[in-house]
C-alpha positions in Angstrom: 46.1 -47.3 40.3 45.0 -50.0 42.7 42.8 -53.1 42.4 39.7 -53.4 44.6 36.5 -55.4 44.9 33.1 -53.7 45.4 31.7 -55.2 48.6 28.8 -52.9 49.3 27.1 -49.6 48.8 27.1 -46.5 51.1 23.8 -44.7 51.5 23.9 -41.0 52.5 20.9 -38.8 53.1 23.0 -35.7 52.8 26.1 -35.1 50.6 28.2 -32.2 49.7 27.0 -30.5 46.5 29.7 -31.9 44.3 28.7 -35.5 45.2 24.9 -35.0 44.4 23.8 -37.7 42.0 26.9 -39.9 42.4 27.0 -43.4 44.0 29.3 -44.1 46.9 30.6 -47.7 47.2 32.5 -49.7 49.7 35.8 -51.0 48.2 38.0 -53.8 49.6 41.5 -53.3 48.3 43.0 -56.5 46.8 46.3 -57.6 45.5 46.9 -58.7 41.9 46.1 -62.3 43.2 42.7 -60.9 44.5 43.7 -61.4 48.1 42.3 -58.7 50.5 44.8 -56.1 51.5 44.1 -53.6 54.3 40.8 -52.0 55.3 37.8 -51.2 53.1 37.4 -47.6 51.9 34.5 -45.5 50.5 34.9 -44.4 46.9 32.9 -42.3 44.4 31.6 -44.5 41.6 30.7 -42.8 38.3 30.8 -46.1 36.3 27.8 -47.9 37.8 29.8 -50.9 39.0 28.1 -53.7 40.9 28.7 -55.5 44.2 31.2 -58.3 43.6 33.0 -56.7 40.6 36.7 -56.2 40.5 37.6 -52.6 39.8 40.6 -50.3 39.7 40.6 -47.1 41.7 42.7 -44.1 42.5 43.1 -42.1 45.7 44.3 -38.7 46.6 44.4 -35.8 44.1 43.9 -38.0 41.1 40.6 -39.3 42.5 39.1 -35.8 42.5 39.6 -35.5 38.8 36.9 -38.0 38.1 34.3 -35.4 39.2 34.2 -32.5 36.7 33.6 -29.9 39.4 36.7 -27.9 40.3 36.7 -28.2 44.1 35.5 -31.5 45.6 36.5 -33.5 48.6 36.9 -36.8 46.8 39.6 -39.1 48.4 38.9 -42.2 46.3 37.2 -42.9 43.0 36.5 -46.0 40.9 38.4 -45.5 37.6 37.5 -48.7 35.7 35.9 -52.1 35.8 38.4 -55.1 35.4 37.3 -57.6 32.8 40.3 -59.9 33.1 43.6 -60.3 34.8 46.4 -62.2 33.1 49.6 -62.7 35.1 52.6 -64.4 33.6 55.1 -65.6 36.2 58.7 -66.4 35.1 
């Protein structure tokens, strides 16, 4: 799983059937230090996360498992909302 920050919403007037009723969000990947890493991606959000929240997400085949329909074109999905990060450095 990867860390990300919700930086916006994606509005679509037409979606594939398996995405109907689901929100699409714009996610900026971040490191464990919350520094931006790479380009933003679009992800399916079934958790009702809000702009500014830190989340963890998954990509590839694992992302498609969030949607209960067998066949779907999901490439990235929000898996959870991060409440706290505690890093102990030695």
